[in-house]
N, C-alpha and C positions, 0 to 999 in steps of 0.2 A: 244399088250404088256400086256394087262390085263390078258389074258389067259395063258401067259407064265411067269407071274410075279414070282410065287413061285420058278420055276426052275431057273430063272435069279437071284433071290435073293440068292438061294442056291449056285450060282457060284460067289457070292460077287459082283454082278452087281448092281449099283445104277441106278434105272429107274426114270425118271421124264418126264413130258410133259411140253411143253412151247407154249405159244400163246401170241398174242397181246391183248387178252381179259382182262377186269378188274378182279381183284381177286374174286369179288362177283360172277361174271359170271362163272368163273372157278370152284368155289365151287359148284355151282348148277350143272354144267356139271359133275364134279367128283362124286357128290352124285347120280345123275340120272343114270350114267353109271357104278357105283360101282367100280371106279378106286382105286386100292390099293396103288397108288403112288402119289407123290406130283405134283402139277402143278405150273409152274413159269410164272408170268405175266411179259412179256417184252413189255410194252406199246409202247415204242418208237422204238422197233426193234433193239436196240443197241447190245444186246447179239447175236441175230440172225445174224446181219451183221458181227460180229467178228467170227462167225462160218461159214461164207460163205453162209448163207441162205438168199435168196432174200426176200425183203418185198416190196409189192406194194399196194398202197391204204390202208395202215395200217394193212395188213394181210400178213402172209407168203404165198409165191407163191406155195408151195407144202409141203406135209407131208414128214418128213425125220427121219431117225434113224442114230445116230452117236455113234460110239464105241471108247472109249478112253482107253488106257492102259499106265500106268506110265505118265499120263499127255499129251500123244501124241495121235492124231487122227490116229487110225489104220484101220478103216473101216467106210464107209458111204453108206447109202442106200437113193438115191435121189428119189426113186419111192414111198416108204413108204406105201404100201398097208396094211391097218389095219388088214385085214384077215390073212396075212402071216408074218407080221412084227416080231412078237415074235419068230417064227420059224426061220426066216431069221437071226435074231440077234444070236440065239443059234448056227446056222451053222457058222456064222462069228466067234464066240468065239472059236468054235472047230478048225477052220482054223488058227486063230491067235495063238492058243495054240499048233498047230501042231498035232491035232488028226485026 
């Protein structure tokens, strides 16, 4: 997502990361990896559960990308490979927009 952030932002997409890590840990991770988007701390996994993301042993079971439009989930990537995730989201946006 980091590498596609500017293009996603240009399409009015809000990008954020979420994990069960403490905010202090997330800040270090964000700074170290030069992430241009915010990270949300979901310590108890409550947000994840509402999004249908499994939490086991206090961590998410997989990396995912979710795309919402008008408050509705219109696409989800349950594989979430970091090397292609930004490009995958851009393709999904094009498909949702009918391009």
